[in-house]
C-alpha positions in Angstrom: -135.4 -143.0 -66.8 -132.7 -143.5 -68.5 -131.0 -146.9 -67.3 -128.3 -144.5 -65.6 -130.8 -142.9 -63.7 -131.4 -146.8 -62.6 -128.1 -147.4 -61.7 -128.1 -145.1 -60.3 -129.9 -146.3 -57.2 -128.3 -148.2 -55.1 -131.0 -149.3 -52.7 -129.0 -151.4 -50.4 -126.7 -148.1 -49.2 -129.4 -146.3 -48.5 -131.4 -145.8 -45.0 -135.6 -145.8 -44.6 -137.4 -144.5 -41.9 -140.6 -145.8 -41.6 -142.6 -144.3 -39.4 -146.2 -145.1 -38.4 -147.9 -147.0 -34.7 -148.8 -150.1 -36.8 -145.7 -152.3 -35.9 -148.0 -154.8 -38.7 -147.9 -151.9 -41.6 -144.0 -151.4 -40.7 -143.5 -154.8 -40.8 -145.1 -154.6 -44.6 -143.6 -152.2 -45.2 -140.0 -152.8 -44.8 -140.6 -156.9 -45.6 -142.1 -154.7 -49.7 -138.8 -152.6 -49.2 -136.8 -155.0 -48.7 -138.3 -156.9 -51.6 -136.7 -154.1 -54.5 -133.4 -153.9 -52.2 -133.0 -152.1 -48.8 -131.5 -153.1 -46.9 -131.1 -150.7 -43.9 -134.3 -148.4 -42.2 -134.9 -146.5 -39.2 -138.3 -147.6 -37.4 -140.0 -145.4 -34.9 -143.7 -145.5 -33.5 -145.3 -141.8 -34.4 -143.4 -138.6 -34.9 -141.9 -137.5 -31.6 -140.2 -140.8 -31.9 -139.4 -140.1 -35.1 -137.7 -136.1 -35.1 -135.5 -137.6 -32.7 -133.3 -139.4 -35.3 -133.7 -136.2 -37.0 -132.5 -134.2 -34.7 -128.9 -136.7 -34.6 -126.8 -136.1 -36.8 -125.1 -138.9 -37.2 -128.4 -140.7 -38.2 -128.6 -141.6 -41.6 -131.8 -141.5 -43.6 -132.1 -141.4 -47.6 -136.1 -141.4 -47.4 -138.7 -140.7 -44.7 -142.2 -142.9 -45.8 -144.3 -141.7 -43.0 -149.1 -142.7 -42.2 -150.3 -139.2 -40.9 -152.9 -140.0 -38.1 -150.6 -141.2 -34.8 -149.7 -140.4 -31.1 -148.2 -137.4 -29.8 -147.1 -135.7 -33.2 -148.9 -137.0 -36.6 -147.3 -137.4 -39.7 -147.9 -133.6 -41.1 -147.2 -132.4 -38.2 -143.6 -134.6 -38.6 -143.2 -133.6 -42.3 -143.7 -130.2 -41.4 -140.8 -130.5 -38.5 -138.1 -132.3 -41.0 -139.2 -129.6 -43.5 -137.5 -127.1 -41.7 -135.0 -128.8 -39.8 -132.1 -127.3 -42.4 -129.8 -130.4 -43.5 -133.1 -132.5 -43.5 -135.6 -130.7 -45.2 -135.3 -132.2 -49.1 -135.2 -135.4 -47.6 -137.7 -137.5 -50.4 -140.7 -137.8 -48.3 -144.1 -140.0 -48.4 -147.1 -139.1 -47.2 -148.6 -143.0 -46.0 -152.7 -142.7 -45.2 -156.6 -145.4 -44.8 -158.8 -144.4 -47.3 -161.3 -142.9 -44.0 -159.8 -140.2 -44.0 -160.8 -137.0 -45.6 -158.3 -137.1 -48.4 -158.9 -133.6 -50.6 -158.4 -131.8 -47.3 -155.2 -133.5 -46.6 -153.3 -133.8 -49.6 -153.5 -130.6 -50.1 -152.1 -129.5 -47.1 -149.4 -132.4 -47.4 -148.7 -130.3 -50.7 -148.5 -127.0 -49.0 -146.0 -128.9 -46.1 -143.9 -130.1 -49.7 -144.6 -133.5 -49.1 -143.0 -135.7 -53.1 -146.0 -138.6 -53.1 -149.1 -139.5 -51.2 -150.2 -143.5 -50.8 -153.6 -143.8 -49.4 -153.8 -147.5 -47.7 -154.1 -149.9 -48.3 -151.8 -149.7 -51.3 -150.1 -152.8 -53.5 -145.9 -153.4 -53.1 -146.4 -152.5 -56.6 -147.6 -148.4 -55.6 -145.0 -148.7 -53.1 -142.4 -148.7 -54.9 -143.1 -146.6 -57.8 -143.7 -144.8 -55.5 -140.3 -144.9 -54.0 -138.6 -144.7 -56.6 -139.8 -142.1 -58.4 -139.5 -139.8 -54.8 -135.5 -141.3 -55.1 -135.8 -140.5 -58.6 -136.4 -136.8 -58.0 -134.8 -135.9 -55.6 -131.3 -137.4 -57.9 -131.3 -134.9 -60.0 -131.4 -132.2 -56.9 -128.8 -134.2 -56.8 -130.1 -135.0 -52.8 -129.9 -138.2 -52.3 -126.6 -140.6 -53.5 -123.9 -138.7 -53.2 
């Protein structure tokens, strides 16, 4: 990654949607993101709640970090809804799930739904940082983020 790309991402200007039914997990993710410069967040406890933000054209969403297993609407269903939305379909999306889950099946389903990255809980802050910048740099290459 070139220096130009690194300076192209102003994390303080980007809005991250964090979707997880566990409030503590949302807080941990947001705290880790704040430590690398993010300042704007949208929180949702499930995919149904998050989808309301996706449908609102006035809400800016530059990145989604979403848990897989949640009540009401799970992460894969929410991912599919985002990917089918005309103006949100290219939004960078990171799926998070627990180690106990059936990982291979989930990873395959997530890839088929066009997830940008996948993180298994518990994860280190460095892993989150790496995945976040990986998907944002890819989005910049596609001209999705930072315009």
